[in-house]
Each structure stands twice: as C-alpha cells, then as structure tokens.
Phi, psi and omega in degrees: 000123184251139182229160180273319190249357180223157171245145183224153176204140175236116186219118175052046176083002180247124179261126179252126173245119181246117177291132187218056174239072186297154002267344190250356179056045170302133181270092175275173185300317181300316180294317180294324177293327174295316178300317179297321178296320178295315178300319178301319181295335181280344184301328183270002180275093184294335182272004182295131181243329190206142173248126178246126178246122182222186185207150168261159181100185185270356176226151170296302171186136179264011170119183178287140181306124186299319182299335181282356177276343196266140174063222184292343180286336185307304180299323178294319179296314180298319179299315180291318182295307181291335177300327178299317184285323177297321180287326174299319176297320182295330178292329175070352182274158174300153181229147182230125175259138177244111189244116178228087187126198186282134170236099187236152177055231179299333176292321176295317180298319179297318179293311187285342176287338177296152182291329183226147179225125169252133182223157173260173179296341179282348184290147170213152188229144178185156176239082185276009186306322183302331183287342176246021169083018175228183182233159179264101188300314183292319178298320178299329182278318190257330186300317178300332179283333183271313187240005180091160188295317188296307182290325177298317179296323178297315180295319184282320184279328182267332179073020181285158177256139179244153180277175184297320182294318178295321177299320177296315181298326181280347183089014176279339181238137179277322185212134177252125186228157175295144181301323183297332182250016184302310182302318179295318181294318179296317179300320179293319179295314179298318180299322180299320183275322187290343179276355181269170179289129179298316182293324179291321175301315180299313183291327178293318176297316179302318180294319180297319179288325177296326178295332176279346181055043179274130169254085186303311187293322178297314179298319181292323177298319179297318180291321177301319180296318178297317184295308187278320187270341180243297185303308187286358175260003178272155174297317189291330176296313178296317181297318180297316180293316181293323180295325176296313181294328181268002176057052177219168178284141179287147175253092184290142174245357182057038179210000000 
C-alpha cells in the first residue's frame, strides 16, 4: 500500500506509521484519510501487537491544517481527524508515540492519545487551538483523565506550550531520552512489547480502559456536537482561523 504523506511498515506484529509531510507534518484531510486507510488495512492483521507512530521532519506534527477547519471543509476535517482515533480504538492494540520536536494541536492529541510516549529533549507539547478561536476535541476528552482537571484546563484554556521535562513530570511522557539514542531506545521499547502475547496485550489494554469506565465514543459524539453545531457557528471561531491564515491579530466580538 503506497501513500503520499505517510510511510508504513508492518514487521513482526508491529505496525509503524511515519508522518511524512515535511517539515512540520500539518495534518491535512488527505493525509488523515491516508492514515485512516492504513489503520483500516491493519484491522485484518490478527498478529498485530503494537502500533508505533513517529515522524520525519523537524516536528512530530503541529496539528490539523488550519484552512481545513473553515466552511464546508470543517465537518469533513472532523470526520477524518476523529476517524483516526476511532480506528486506533478499533485496532485494540497498545500504541506508542515517538516524539522528537513539536507536537502541537492535533499533533499533540495524536501523540498523547497513544498509550505510551517516548520523547527527546527537543519535544514540546501544546494545545494552542484556543488562540485561533477553536477547541481541541480529543484533548478535551482525554487530558483531564491523564493529568487531572486543573492542569488539563490550563493547557486547553491558555493554549501554552510545555517542554519535554514538564510533560514527563505531568505523566504525558513515559520516557525522556537523548536524541542521539532515540532509535535505540524505541527499538528496546518495541522489543519489550513485541515478545509478549498479542491477545494478552489487547485484553490487558481493554481491562485497563474498562477500569476507567470510559465511553470514548459517547464522549466524542458530545464534543463533536459542541464543536460543529455551536463553536463553528460563532463569529469568533471563523475570525480566529482567518486571522491565523491572514497573519494578523484576531478581532474578537465574543459572539
């Protein structure tokens, strides 16, 4: 299977997805649809044990393409974007994000939705959507569960970016490693998991999520309704996105 914006590999039960829309890996609709197609192809892989998401370029991903939020593209973008997370859930296997550089907006959500995260000192994380008049749906759903309500609200409401060490301290990152040894560290982590039983890994993940009693799809449907039916019908959402594209300060009307 050949793609324009991603590279893929399936080796010994480990599926590798490499974001390859250099230099910043903006997630446009076409790229997200490629990711969804790859995830769909993995559904029939009974021997699948682990999904690894990594990136080429100087950033992991700086988020969903801003222009794809606007007008009629908005619902299509949300469908493709949320489709990635729904399909990750459908795969049921543990997932590992490898972050070397910026993971912002939708890129941050993609990394942090993974069960495990390895990062280098160059990594940084943030949800800056609020600054352009929109909200981060996946972060709104998962961040309070990962780091607690107070810090999650600060990240989502202020839109600040945090460094790799703070992300480690907050529990957003499992392991912080030197950039020079990143490949070796990832290989060791993958090796640790790939030698285990695939079905036991799947059931263990299922049990851990069941213990949280999360209804991911119900929560995401509620957030989608707020995003599409309320947020995207406001003046300020359009103004924030357009001001970003036009490289000017937004003129908020609070309506």
